[in-house]
Structures are given as structure tokens and as C-alpha cells.
N, CA and C atoms as an extended XYZ file, in Angstrom:
537
Properties=species:S:1:pos:R:3:atomname:S:1:resname:S:1:resid:I:1 pbc="F F F"
N       -10.386       16.771       -1.431 N   MET     1
C       -11.300       16.079       -0.540 CA  MET     1
C       -10.887       14.623       -0.350 C   MET     1
N       -10.524       13.924       -1.416 N   THR     2
C       -10.170       12.506       -1.306 CA  THR     2
C        -8.971       12.301       -0.387 C   THR     2
N        -7.965       13.191       -0.444 N   ARG     3
C        -6.784       13.034        0.412 CA  ARG     3
C        -7.163       13.226        1.883 C   ARG     3
N        -8.060       14.170        2.161 N   ASP     4
C        -8.535       14.357        3.537 CA  ASP     4
C        -9.326       13.128        3.984 C   ASP     4
N       -10.152       12.607        3.088 N   ASP     5
C       -10.903       11.390        3.409 CA  ASP     5
C        -9.967       10.219        3.677 C   ASP     5
N        -8.872       10.137        2.940 N   LEU     6
C        -7.915        9.043        3.151 CA  LEU     6
C        -7.290        9.148        4.538 C   LEU     6
N        -6.950       10.341        4.958 N   LYS     7
C        -6.394       10.527        6.312 CA  LYS     7
C        -7.418       10.108        7.359 C   LYS     7
N        -8.662       10.511        7.158 N   THR     8
C        -9.731       10.132        8.085 CA  THR     8
C        -9.900        8.617        8.095 C   THR     8
N        -9.902        8.015        6.918 N   PHE     9
C       -10.054        6.559        6.800 CA  PHE     9
C        -8.934        5.829        7.544 C   PHE     9
N        -7.698        6.216        7.296 N   HIS    10
C        -6.568        5.541        7.930 CA  HIS    10
C        -6.513        5.773        9.440 C   HIS    10
N        -7.179        6.817        9.925 N   ALA    11
C        -7.205        7.097       11.360 CA  ALA    11
C        -8.283        6.291       12.098 C   ALA    11
N        -9.157        5.622       11.365 N   LEU    12
C       -10.215        4.837       12.009 CA  LEU    12
C        -9.619        3.695       12.824 C   LEU    12
N       -10.259        3.396       13.932 N   ASP    13
C        -9.829        2.290       14.787 CA  ASP    13
C       -10.620        1.046       14.373 C   ASP    13
N       -10.185        0.455       13.259 N   ILE    14
C       -10.857       -0.731       12.727 CA  ILE    14
C        -9.812       -1.765       12.325 C   ILE    14
N       -10.274       -2.965       12.060 N   ASP    15
C        -9.424       -4.027       11.538 CA  ASP    15
C        -9.458       -3.928       10.012 C   ASP    15
N        -8.474       -3.219        9.453 N   PHE    16
C        -8.427       -3.005        8.006 CA  PHE    16
C        -8.271       -4.320        7.244 C   PHE    16
N        -7.545       -5.259        7.819 N   ASP    17
C        -7.364       -6.564        7.169 CA  ASP    17
C        -8.699       -7.258        6.920 C   ASP    17
N        -9.638       -7.090        7.830 N   SER    18
C       -10.911       -7.805        7.733 CA  SER    18
C       -11.729       -7.405        6.517 C   SER    18
N       -11.440       -6.232        5.961 N   ILE    19
C       -12.180       -5.767        4.779 CA  ILE    19
C       -11.288       -5.688        3.543 C   ILE    19
N       -10.131       -6.332        3.610 N   GLY    20
C        -9.238       -6.395        2.459 CA  GLY    20
C        -8.519       -5.095        2.161 C   GLY    20
N        -8.261       -4.290        3.199 N   LEU    21
C        -7.574       -3.023        2.996 CA  LEU    21
C        -6.451       -2.814        4.009 C   LEU    21
N        -5.641       -3.841        4.189 N   ALA    22
C        -4.493       -3.741        5.093 CA  ALA    22
C        -3.578       -2.628        4.600 C   ALA    22
N        -2.992       -1.908        5.519 N   TRP    23
C        -2.083       -0.835        5.116 CA  TRP    23
C        -1.133       -0.543        6.268 C   TRP    23
N        -0.164        0.298        5.944 N   GLY    24
C         0.795        0.718        6.953 CA  GLY    24
C         2.119        0.013        6.775 C   GLY    24
N         3.080        0.489        7.491 N   GLY    25
C         4.409       -0.089        7.361 CA  GLY    25
C         4.979        0.212        5.997 C   GLY    25
N         5.704       -0.720        5.463 N   ASP    26
C         6.291       -0.521        4.147 CA  ASP    26
C         5.248       -0.758        3.067 C   ASP    26
N         4.983        0.270        2.297 N   PHE    27
C         4.056        0.166        1.173 CA  PHE    27
C         4.719       -0.699        0.121 C   PHE    27
N         4.106       -1.803       -0.188 N   ALA    28
C         4.699       -2.804       -1.076 CA  ALA    28
C         4.581       -2.397       -2.541 C   ALA    28
N         5.475       -1.518       -2.954 N   HIS    29
C         5.504       -1.166       -4.379 CA  HIS    29
C         5.924       -2.397       -5.167 C   HIS    29
N         5.292       -2.614       -6.279 N   CYS    30
C         5.703       -3.687       -7.174 CA  CYS    30
C         6.047       -3.062       -8.519 C   CYS    30
N         6.521       -3.838       -9.433 N   PHE    31
C         6.991       -3.294      -10.706 CA  PHE    31
C         5.943       -2.457      -11.428 C   PHE    31
N         4.661       -2.760      -11.217 N   CYS    32
C         3.614       -2.044      -11.944 CA  CYS    32
C         2.875       -1.009      -11.109 C   CYS    32
N         3.416       -0.676       -9.941 N   THR    33
C         2.824        0.402       -9.157 CA  THR    33
C         3.205        1.722       -9.818 C   THR    33
N         2.224        2.531      -10.210 N   PRO    34
C         2.552        3.794      -10.880 CA  PRO    34
C         3.365        4.728       -9.988 C   PRO    34
N         4.125        5.587      -10.628 N   LEU    35
C         4.917        6.577       -9.900 CA  LEU    35
C         3.995        7.479       -9.092 C   LEU    35
N         4.386        7.765       -7.861 N   GLY    36
C         3.631        8.664       -7.000 CA  GLY    36
C         2.401        8.066       -6.360 C   GLY    36
N         2.209        6.759       -6.479 N   ALA    37
C         1.020        6.117       -5.909 CA  ALA    37
C         0.996        6.278       -4.392 C   ALA    37
N        -0.197        6.524       -3.873 N   GLU    38
C        -0.414        6.660       -2.440 CA  GLU    38
C        -1.324        5.517       -1.989 C   GLU    38
N        -0.872        4.783       -1.015 N   GLU    39
C        -1.571        3.573       -0.576 CA  GLU    39
C        -2.897        3.865        0.119 C   GLU    39
N        -3.911        3.136       -0.318 N   ILE    40
C        -5.170        3.069        0.419 CA  ILE    40
C        -5.149        1.795        1.249 C   ILE    40
N        -4.845        0.673        0.598 N   GLY    41
C        -4.769       -0.600        1.292 CA  GLY    41
C        -4.513       -1.726        0.320 C   GLY    41
N        -4.236       -2.881        0.873 N   SER    42
C        -3.919       -4.065        0.083 CA  SER    42
C        -4.767       -5.234        0.556 C   SER    42
N        -5.140       -6.090       -0.383 N   ILE    43
C        -5.900       -7.271        0.035 CA  ILE    43
C        -4.997       -8.284        0.719 C   ILE    43
N        -3.689       -8.075        0.649 N   GLY    44
C        -2.739       -8.952        1.344 CA  GLY    44
C        -2.390      -10.198        0.565 C   GLY    44
N        -2.621      -10.175       -0.723 N   CYS    45
C        -2.370      -11.354       -1.550 CA  CYS    45
C        -1.935      -10.917       -2.945 C   CYS    45
N        -0.940      -11.579       -3.495 N   ASP    46
C        -0.514      -11.380       -4.884 CA  ASP    46
C        -0.127       -9.947       -5.231 C   ASP    46
N         0.196       -9.113       -4.237 N   GLY    47
C         0.592       -7.741       -4.503 CA  GLY    47
C        -0.542       -6.818       -4.895 C   GLY    47
N        -1.782       -7.287       -4.770 N   ILE    48
C        -2.935       -6.477       -5.167 CA  ILE    48
C        -3.144       -5.367       -4.149 C   ILE    48
N        -3.199       -4.138       -4.651 N   GLN    49
C        -3.329       -2.978       -3.784 CA  GLN    49
C        -4.230       -1.938       -4.432 C   GLN    49
N        -4.771       -1.076       -3.590 N   PHE    50
C        -5.603        0.034       -4.048 CA  PHE    50
C        -4.849        1.311       -3.743 C   PHE    50
N        -4.805        2.212       -4.717 N   VAL    51
C        -3.998        3.417       -4.590 CA  VAL    51
C        -4.710        4.637       -5.150 C   VAL    51
N        -4.207        5.787       -4.750 N   LEU    52
C        -4.550        7.061       -5.369 CA  LEU    52
C        -3.319        7.500       -6.141 C   LEU    52
N        -3.530        8.194       -7.232 N   LEU    53
C        -2.427        8.696       -8.033 CA  LEU    53
C        -2.368       10.215       -7.924 C   LEU    53
N        -1.197       10.788       -8.154 N   PRO    54
C        -1.062       12.243       -8.031 CA  PRO    54
C        -2.075       12.985       -8.906 C   PRO    54
N        -2.645       14.018       -8.319 N   GLU    55
C        -3.575       14.890       -9.032 CA  GLU    55
C        -4.747       14.151       -9.660 C   GLU    55
N        -5.214       13.116       -8.978 N   ASP    56
C        -6.326       12.306       -9.469 CA  ASP    56
C        -7.163       11.870       -8.271 C   ASP    56
N        -8.453       11.973       -8.386 N   GLU    57
C        -9.356       11.568       -7.307 CA  GLU    57
C        -9.727       10.085       -7.387 C   GLU    57
N        -9.559        9.475       -8.562 N   LYS    58
C        -9.982        8.088       -8.746 CA  LYS    58
C        -9.156        7.134       -7.888 C   LYS    58
N        -9.786        6.023       -7.531 N   VAL    59
C        -9.107        4.934       -6.838 CA  VAL    59
C        -8.762        3.889       -7.888 C   VAL    59
N        -7.525        3.414       -7.835 N   TYR    60
C        -7.029        2.432       -8.793 CA  TYR    60
C        -6.675        1.139       -8.090 C   TYR    60
N        -6.856        0.053       -8.804 N   CYS    61
C        -6.405       -1.254       -8.337 CA  CYS    61
C        -5.145       -1.603       -9.121 C   CYS    61
N        -4.095       -1.963       -8.391 N   VAL    62
C        -2.849       -2.434       -8.990 CA  VAL    62
C        -2.821       -3.941       -8.782 C   VAL    62
N        -2.732       -4.683       -9.877 N   ASP    63
C        -2.751       -6.149       -9.795 CA  ASP    63
C        -1.630       -6.733      -10.643 C   ASP    63
N        -0.481       -6.989      -10.014 N   PRO    64
C         0.661       -7.513      -10.774 CA  PRO    64
C         0.498       -8.960      -11.222 C   PRO    64
N        -0.418       -9.695      -10.611 N   SER    65
C        -0.528      -11.120      -10.936 CA  SER    65
C        -1.491      -11.407      -12.083 C   SER    65
N        -2.506      -10.594      -12.254 N   MET    66
C        -3.517      -10.880      -13.271 CA  MET    66
C        -3.492       -9.891      -14.429 C   MET    66
N        -2.673       -8.871      -14.290 N   GLY    67
C        -2.676       -7.835      -15.297 CA  GLY    67
C        -1.851       -8.168      -16.515 C   GLY    67
N        -1.834       -7.212      -17.404 N   ASP    68
C        -1.058       -7.247      -18.639 CA  ASP    68
C        -0.827       -5.788      -18.996 C   ASP    68
N        -0.003       -5.528      -19.960 N   VAL    69
C         0.206       -4.143      -20.364 CA  VAL    69
C        -1.164       -3.522      -20.634 C   VAL    69
N        -1.453       -2.432      -19.971 N   GLY    70
C        -2.746       -1.768      -20.110 CA  GLY    70
C        -3.785       -2.190      -19.096 C   GLY    70
N        -3.519       -3.275      -18.333 N   THR    71
C        -4.506       -3.707      -17.336 CA  THR    71
C        -3.905       -3.961      -15.960 C   THR    71
N        -2.621       -3.727      -15.783 N   TYR    72
C        -2.038       -3.896      -14.444 CA  TYR    72
C        -2.634       -2.901      -13.455 C   TYR    72
N        -3.040       -1.763      -13.957 N   VAL    73
C        -3.592       -0.702      -13.120 CA  VAL    73
C        -4.884       -0.229      -13.774 C   VAL    73
N        -5.985       -0.360      -13.027 N   LEU    74
C        -7.289        0.040      -13.560 CA  LEU    74
C        -8.091        0.784      -12.495 C   LEU    74
N        -8.899        1.756      -12.901 N   PRO    75
C        -9.737        2.464      -11.925 CA  PRO    75
C       -10.852        1.553      -11.416 C   PRO    75
N       -11.171        1.734      -10.135 N   VAL    76
C       -12.274        0.977       -9.543 CA  VAL    76
C       -13.295        1.884       -8.855 C   VAL    76
N       -13.034        3.199       -8.840 N   ALA    77
C       -14.006        4.145       -8.271 CA  ALA    77
C       -13.612        5.557       -8.654 C   ALA    77
N       -14.601        6.435       -8.709 N   GLY    78
C       -14.361        7.820       -9.068 CA  GLY    78
C       -13.669        8.628       -7.989 C   GLY    78
N       -13.830        8.193       -6.732 N   ASP    79
C       -13.149        8.826       -5.608 CA  ASP    79
C       -13.207        7.874       -4.421 C   ASP    79
N       -12.590        8.277       -3.328 N   LEU    80
C       -12.487        7.376       -2.181 CA  LEU    80
C       -13.845        7.052       -1.572 C   LEU    80
N       -14.723        8.030       -1.479 N   ARG    81
C       -16.047        7.745       -0.895 CA  ARG    81
C       -16.832        6.751       -1.751 C   ARG    81
N       -16.750        6.889       -3.056 N   GLU    82
C       -17.423        5.924       -3.912 CA  GLU    82
C       -16.800        4.539       -3.706 C   GLU    82
N       -15.478        4.483       -3.651 N   PHE    83
C       -14.787        3.221       -3.407 CA  PHE    83
C       -15.264        2.589       -2.096 C   PHE    83
N       -15.323        3.375       -1.049 N   LEU    84
C       -15.769        2.835        0.239 CA  LEU    84
C       -17.221        2.387        0.189 C   LEU    84
N       -18.056        3.063       -0.593 N   SER    85
C       -19.451        2.611       -0.723 CA  SER    85
C       -19.507        1.270       -1.455 C   SER    85
N       -18.581        1.045       -2.378 N   PHE    86
C       -18.492       -0.252       -3.050 CA  PHE    86
C       -18.010       -1.328       -2.076 C   PHE    86
N       -17.038       -0.979       -1.234 N   VAL    87
C       -16.553       -1.922       -0.220 CA  VAL    87
C       -17.696       -2.287        0.725 C   VAL    87
N       -18.518       -1.298        1.097 N   LEU    88
C       -19.675       -1.582        1.950 CA  LEU    88
C       -20.608       -2.588        1.283 C   LEU    88
N       -20.834       -2.413       -0.002 N   CYS    89
C       -21.728       -3.305       -0.738 CA  CYS    89
C       -21.176       -4.729       -0.800 C   CYS    89
N       -19.875       -4.823       -1.059 N   CYS    90
C       -19.231       -6.136       -1.225 CA  CYS    90
C       -18.756       -6.745        0.097 C   CYS    90
N       -18.766       -5.951        1.165 N   HIS    91
C       -18.259       -6.346        2.475 CA  HIS    91
C       -16.757       -6.573        2.475 C   HIS    91
N       -16.074       -6.180        1.411 N   ASP    92
C       -14.639       -6.420        1.286 CA  ASP    92
C       -14.163       -5.725        0.010 C   ASP    92
N       -12.885       -5.401       -0.038 N   ALA    93
C       -12.321       -4.787       -1.244 CA  ALA    93
C       -11.948       -5.818       -2.305 C   ALA    93
N       -11.720       -7.054       -1.911 N   ASN    94
C       -11.256       -8.078       -2.841 CA  ASN    94
C       -12.125       -8.217       -4.092 C   ASN    94
N       -13.443       -8.274       -3.985 N   PRO    95
C       -14.240       -8.406       -5.212 CA  PRO    95
C       -14.001       -7.272       -6.211 C   PRO    95
N       -13.685       -6.081       -5.718 N   LEU    96
C       -13.457       -4.943       -6.607 CA  LEU    96
C       -12.201       -5.143       -7.452 C   LEU    96
N       -11.255       -5.882       -6.916 N   SER    97
C       -10.019       -6.128       -7.667 CA  SER    97
C       -10.234       -7.099       -8.820 C   SER    97
N       -11.354       -7.789       -8.812 N   GLN    98
C       -11.590       -8.833       -9.795 CA  GLN    98
C       -12.648       -8.500      -10.850 C   GLN    98
N       -13.289       -7.368      -10.723 N   ILE    99
C       -14.352       -7.012      -11.667 CA  ILE    99
C       -13.853       -7.033      -13.107 C   ILE    99
N       -12.634       -6.587      -13.335 N   TYR   100
C       -12.101       -6.476      -14.697 CA  TYR   100
C       -12.278       -7.768      -15.498 C   TYR   100
N       -12.006       -8.905      -14.859 N   PHE   101
C       -12.014      -10.162      -15.614 CA  PHE   101
C       -13.185      -11.088      -15.276 C   PHE   101
N       -14.160      -10.590      -14.525 N   LEU   102
C       -15.297      -11.427      -14.144 CA  LEU   102
C       -16.566      -11.040      -14.904 C   LEU   102
N       -17.391      -12.042      -15.129 N   SER   103
C       -18.742      -11.759      -15.625 CA  SER   103
C       -19.560      -11.251      -14.431 C   SER   103
N       -20.656      -10.602      -14.726 N   GLU   104
C       -21.513      -10.116      -13.641 CA  GLU   104
C       -22.035      -11.290      -12.813 C   GLU   104
N       -22.367      -12.389      -13.468 N   GLU   105
C       -22.860      -13.568      -12.752 CA  GLU   105
C       -21.819      -14.072      -11.752 C   GLU   105
N       -20.590      -14.187      -12.188 N   ARG   106
C       -19.524      -14.665      -11.291 CA  ARG   106
C       -19.265      -13.665      -10.169 C   ARG   106
N       -19.333      -12.383      -10.494 N   PHE   107
C       -19.152      -11.355       -9.473 CA  PHE   107
C       -20.213      -11.500       -8.379 C   PHE   107
N       -21.432      -11.794       -8.757 N   ARG   108
C       -22.533      -11.942       -7.792 CA  ARG   108
C       -22.314      -13.122       -6.843 C   ARG   108
N       -21.527      -14.081       -7.244 N   THR   109
C       -21.314      -15.231       -6.363 CA  THR   109
C       -20.496      -14.870       -5.122 C   THR   109
N       -19.783      -13.723       -5.156 N   PHE   110
C       -19.045      -13.310       -3.962 CA  PHE   110
C       -19.985      -13.148       -2.776 C   PHE   110
N       -21.136      -12.536       -2.992 N   ALA   111
C       -22.106      -12.335       -1.916 CA  ALA   111
C       -22.629      -13.670       -1.407 C   ALA   111
N       -22.910      -14.574       -2.310 N   ALA   112
C       -23.394      -15.896       -1.901 CA  ALA   112
C       -22.312      -16.653       -1.131 C   ALA   112
N       -21.068      -16.522       -1.579 N   ASP   113
C       -19.959      -17.189       -0.887 CA  ASP   113
C       -19.800      -16.655        0.529 C   ASP   113
N       -19.936      -15.341        0.695 N   GLU   114
C       -19.802      -14.778        2.039 CA  GLU   114
C       -20.961      -15.219        2.925 C   GLU   114
N       -22.170      -15.215        2.399 N   ALA   115
C       -23.331      -15.644        3.183 CA  ALA   115
C       -23.152      -17.087        3.656 C   ALA   115
N       -22.635      -17.919        2.784 N   GLU   116
C       -22.388      -19.322        3.147 CA  GLU   116
C       -21.322      -19.425        4.235 C   GLU   116
N       -20.267      -18.633        4.112 N   ALA   117
C       -19.205      -18.649        5.123 CA  ALA   117
C       -19.724      -18.142        6.467 C   ALA   117
N       -20.593      -17.144        6.441 N   ARG   118
C       -21.169      -16.630        7.688 CA  ARG   118
C       -22.001      -17.702        8.380 C   ARG   118
N       -22.751      -18.456        7.598 N   GLU   119
C       -23.596      -19.509        8.168 CA  GLU   119
C       -22.774      -20.619        8.790 C   GLU   119
N       -21.569      -20.835        8.259 N   GLY   120
C       -20.704      -21.888        8.785 CA  GLY   120
C       -20.261      -21.649       10.211 C   GLY   120
N       -20.186      -20.376       10.619 N   GLY   121
C       -19.846      -20.049       11.990 CA  GLY   121
C       -18.375      -20.193       12.356 C   GLY   121
N       -17.556      -20.644       11.416 N   GLU   122
C       -16.147      -20.866       11.733 CA  GLU   122
C       -15.335      -19.578       11.707 C   GLU   122
N       -15.869      -18.549       11.092 N   LEU   123
C       -15.137      -17.296       10.949 CA  LEU   123
C       -15.846      -16.153       11.676 C   LEU   123
N       -16.471      -16.475       12.793 N   ASP   124
C       -17.259      -15.478       13.523 CA  ASP   124
C       -16.446      -14.239       13.892 C   ASP   124
N       -15.202      -14.434       14.350 N   GLU   125
C       -14.363      -13.284       14.724 CA  GLU   125
C       -14.104      -12.373       13.524 C   GLU   125
N       -13.803      -12.976       12.394 N   LEU   126
C       -13.564      -12.197       11.183 CA  LEU   126
C       -14.799      -11.392       10.814 C   LEU   126
N       -15.959      -12.027       10.812 N   PHE   127
C       -17.180      -11.331       10.415 CA  PHE   127
C       -17.586      -10.256       11.427 C   PHE   127
N       -17.292      -10.469       12.697 N   GLU   128
C       -17.550       -9.428       13.691 CA  GLU   128
C       -16.663       -8.216       13.424 C   GLU   128
N       -15.386       -8.455       13.151 N   ALA   129
C       -14.454       -7.363       12.843 CA  ALA   129
C       -14.875       -6.661       11.550 C   ALA   129
N       -15.252       -7.436       10.560 N   LYS   130
C       -15.688       -6.888        9.269 CA  LYS   130
C       -16.930       -6.020        9.458 C   LYS   130
N       -17.919       -6.519       10.172 N   ASP   131
C       -19.152       -5.775       10.389 CA  ASP   131
C       -18.901       -4.476       11.153 C   ASP   131
N       -18.026       -4.536       12.165 N   ALA   132
C       -17.698       -3.341       12.942 CA  ALA   132
C       -16.985       -2.311       12.062 C   ALA   132
N       -16.046       -2.771       11.246 N   ALA   133
C       -15.309       -1.864       10.358 CA  ALA   133
C       -16.255       -1.204        9.363 C   ALA   133
N       -17.104       -1.987        8.744 N   LEU   134
C       -18.021       -1.448        7.742 CA  LEU   134
C       -19.010       -0.462        8.360 C   LEU   134
N       -19.495       -0.764        9.552 N   ALA   135
C       -20.440        0.139       10.233 CA  ALA   135
C       -19.770        1.476       10.547 C   ALA   135
N       -18.520        1.438       11.011 N   LEU   136
C       -17.830        2.679       11.343 CA  LEU   136
C       -17.514        3.489       10.084 C   LEU   136
N       -17.163        2.816        9.009 N   ILE   137
C       -16.919        3.521        7.737 CA  ILE   137
C       -18.198        4.213        7.271 C   ILE   137
N       -19.313        3.501        7.293 N   ALA   138
C       -20.591        4.081        6.859 CA  ALA   138
C       -20.948        5.292        7.716 C   ALA   138
N       -20.775        5.167        9.016 N   GLU   139
C       -21.102        6.258        9.933 CA  GLU   139
C       -20.151        7.447        9.750 C   GLU   139
N       -18.866        7.181        9.676 N   THR   140
C       -17.866        8.248        9.575 CA  THR   140
C       -18.029        9.069        8.304 C   THR   140
N       -18.281        8.409        7.200 N   PHE   141
C       -18.357        9.098        5.914 CA  PHE   141
C       -19.785        9.399        5.466 C   PHE   141
N       -20.774        8.926        6.229 N   GLY   142
C       -22.165        9.185        5.865 CA  GLY   142
C       -22.523        8.583        4.521 C   GLY   142
N       -22.036        7.367        4.279 N   ILE   143
C       -22.277        6.703        2.995 CA  ILE   143
C       -23.044        5.405        3.190 C   ILE   143
N       -23.636        4.962        2.114 N   ALA   144
C       -24.376        3.702        2.105 CA  ALA   144
C       -23.756        2.787        1.055 C   ALA   144
N       -24.038        1.496        1.147 N   PRO   145
C       -23.528        0.585        0.121 CA  PRO   145
C       -24.030        0.969       -1.263 C   PRO   145
N       -23.144        0.863       -2.254 N   ALA   146
C       -23.517        1.149       -3.642 CA  ALA   146
C       -23.049       -0.002       -4.516 C   ALA   146
N       -23.891       -0.379       -5.430 N   GLU   147
C       -23.604       -1.470       -6.363 CA  GLU   147
C       -22.447       -1.083       -7.273 C   GLU   147
N       -21.343       -1.856       -7.277 N   PRO   148
C       -20.167       -1.441       -8.046 CA  PRO   148
C       -20.047       -1.956       -9.472 C   PRO   148
N       -20.619       -3.075       -9.808 N   PHE   149
C       -20.229       -3.781      -11.024 CA  PHE   149
C       -20.302       -2.916      -12.285 C   PHE   149
N       -21.466       -2.378      -12.594 N   GLN   150
C       -21.622       -1.600      -13.834 CA  GLN   150
C       -20.788       -0.323      -13.817 C   GLN   150
N       -20.724        0.339      -12.666 N   ARG   151
C       -19.944        1.578      -12.552 CA  ARG   151
C       -18.456        1.311      -12.789 C   ARG   151
N       -17.935        0.251      -12.170 N   VAL   152
C       -16.510       -0.066      -12.334 CA  VAL   152
C       -16.231       -0.483      -13.777 C   VAL   152
N       -17.085       -1.293      -14.354 N   LYS   153
C       -16.907       -1.685      -15.760 CA  LYS   153
C       -16.873       -0.453      -16.671 C   LYS   153
N       -17.754        0.526      -16.409 N   ALA   154
C       -17.784        1.743      -17.222 CA  ALA   154
C       -16.498        2.557      -17.038 C   ALA   154
N       -16.038        2.690      -15.806 N   LEU   155
C       -14.777        3.408      -15.553 CA  LEU   155
C       -13.617        2.749      -16.296 C   LEU   155
N       -13.583        1.434      -16.230 N   GLN   156
C       -12.478        0.706      -16.852 CA  GLN   156
C       -12.548        0.768      -18.374 C   GLN   156
N       -13.742        0.739      -18.928 N   ALA   157
C       -13.898        0.808      -20.384 CA  ALA   157
C       -13.464        2.176      -20.920 C   ALA   157
N       -13.652        3.217      -20.130 N   ALA   158
C       -13.315        4.567      -20.568 CA  ALA   158
C       -11.870        4.959      -20.241 C   ALA   158
N       -11.160        4.105      -19.528 N   PHE   159
C        -9.822        4.444      -19.031 CA  PHE   159
C        -8.751        4.329      -20.113 C   PHE   159
N        -7.886        5.321      -20.166 N   ASP   160
C        -6.736        5.311      -21.076 CA  ASP   160
C        -5.487        5.026      -20.252 C   ASP   160
N        -4.945        3.796      -20.301 N   PRO   161
C        -3.766        3.468      -19.506 CA  PRO   161
C        -2.521        4.251      -19.915 C   PRO   161
N        -2.565        4.903      -21.060 N   GLY   162
C        -1.439        5.713      -21.505 CA  GLY   162
C        -1.186        6.916      -20.618 C   GLY   162
N        -2.129        7.244      -19.753 N   THR   163
C        -1.949        8.374      -18.839 CA  THR   163
C        -1.096        8.017      -17.629 C   THR   163
N        -0.867        6.724      -17.414 N   LEU   164
C        -0.102        6.272      -16.247 CA  LEU   164
C         1.391        6.466      -16.473 C   LEU   164
N         2.104        6.716      -15.389 N   ARG   165
C         3.561        6.855      -15.432 CA  ARG   165
C         4.181        5.794      -14.545 C   ARG   165
N         5.163        5.073      -15.097 N   PHE   166
C         5.791        3.968      -14.382 CA  PHE   166
C         7.299        4.187      -14.251 C   PHE   166
N         7.895        3.437      -13.352 N   SER   167
C         9.341        3.476      -13.161 CA  SER   167
C        10.029        2.673      -14.273 C   SER   167
N        11.339        2.796      -14.326 N   ASP   168
C        12.122        2.014      -15.282 CA  ASP   168
C        11.917        0.518      -15.050 C   ASP   168
N        11.699        0.133      -13.788 N   GLU   169
C        11.506       -1.285      -13.469 CA  GLU   169
C        10.336       -1.878      -14.256 C   GLU   169
N         9.271       -1.124      -14.435 N   TYR   170
C         8.106       -1.580      -15.185 CA  TYR   170
C         8.509       -1.967      -16.604 C   TYR   170
N         9.197       -1.061      -17.271 N   TYR   171
C         9.594       -1.291      -18.666 CA  TYR   171
C        10.632       -2.401      -18.769 C   TYR   171
N        11.556       -2.438      -17.797 N   ASP   172
C        12.570       -3.501      -17.800 CA  ASP   172
C        11.949       -4.867      -17.554 C   ASP   172
N        11.017       -4.946      -16.607 N   THR   173
C        10.365       -6.216      -16.276 CA  THR   173
C         9.592       -6.760      -17.474 C   THR   173
N         8.905       -5.872      -18.166 N   LEU   174
C         8.079       -6.291      -19.294 CA  LEU   174
C         8.851       -6.362      -20.617 C   LEU   174
N        10.064       -5.841      -20.604 N   GLY   175
C        10.860       -5.862      -21.828 CA  GLY   175
C        10.276       -5.004      -22.936 C   GLY   175
N         9.703       -3.870      -22.550 N   ILE   176
C         9.123       -2.961      -23.548 CA  ILE   176
C         9.866       -1.635      -23.514 C   ILE   176
N         9.737       -0.891      -24.586 N   GLU   177
C        10.373        0.412      -24.691 CA  GLU   177
C         9.676        1.414      -23.790 C   GLU   177
N        10.468        2.247      -23.151 N   ARG   178
C         9.918        3.322      -22.313 CA  ARG   178
C         9.231        4.339      -23.225 C   ARG   178
N         8.054        4.745      -22.804 N   GLU   179
C         7.281        5.702      -23.592 CA  GLU   179
C         7.746        7.116      -23.376 C   GLU   179
């Protein structure tokens, strides 16, 4: 189901950049992108991307800039629809990439920051594109916004990074023995 949903998602006529899920063209694999990763989208900064892994429904965040062994790749949703419901709640994928290292209080400031930016009026085009994208996602998948913080924290706390498979580049970059 998640792979079919991904095809449907990528076929939408929306501004993916506006919601932090740019995709297409050359998928920017980085040293810590797991083997077989399938692109959902990228926030367009620091190599942070959201992916699906082979034979897994969960959505993972790959973050080469803030990670460490065991945290470069972490789950952020149980499946694509849950992930998209979190994006609806946050109005963007970027906050989901940061839950791992944020307190709940700091995570909540993302909403306040966006509200302040909307009031400024300087980014009206961006917010129009964002609102249109989010509305079409909600309609297409029949989903509503869902609060992500506690769910993502629970997924990450239960995650065993030893299940991930990486290329030789990962081990060479980090100077660790291949498992």
C-alpha cells in the first residue's frame, strides 16, 4: 500500500518544495543513505531526506549533518499516510526531521514561527503554494493532520539501527568496521 501511495503522492500537481519534500531528478544519496532507499522527498538542505526502505512500510529520515552512528537514519512514521498526516499537522516536513534532538517545547515553536511568518506577508506565494499542496494531499489520501511528536519519539525509542544496511562508503566515511 505505501508504495502505491508514494506513486500517487509523486503524481500530485503540487509544489513539493513548499512543504519540504522536493524530489525528482538525481536522488541525492549520501554516505548514510541506507541501501535500497526509495526517495519520498528532501527538505533541500544539509542532505536531509525522507525515504522508504526495502520491505518496510515505515518512513525514515536520513540526516547526514546531525546524525551519529545509530542516529543518521531514524523512523518518523509508521507508513506514508501517517507521515503525510504529520506533514499536514506541521505544514512542512522539516520539523519531522528535527524531532530526534528537540524538546517538545522547542518543537512547538515551529507552529508559532510559521504563524509569525504568515502574518509578515512577505512569503505569501510560499504559503499559498503550501496551503494548496496540503489541501490536495488531505483530499487525495482522505487524511487529517495528526500530532507527530509523541508518536515519532516512540518510534525512534523502539528502533534498532542494527537492522539498517549501508554501503561501504558509510563504513569508510565513519572509519568503522563493516558489520
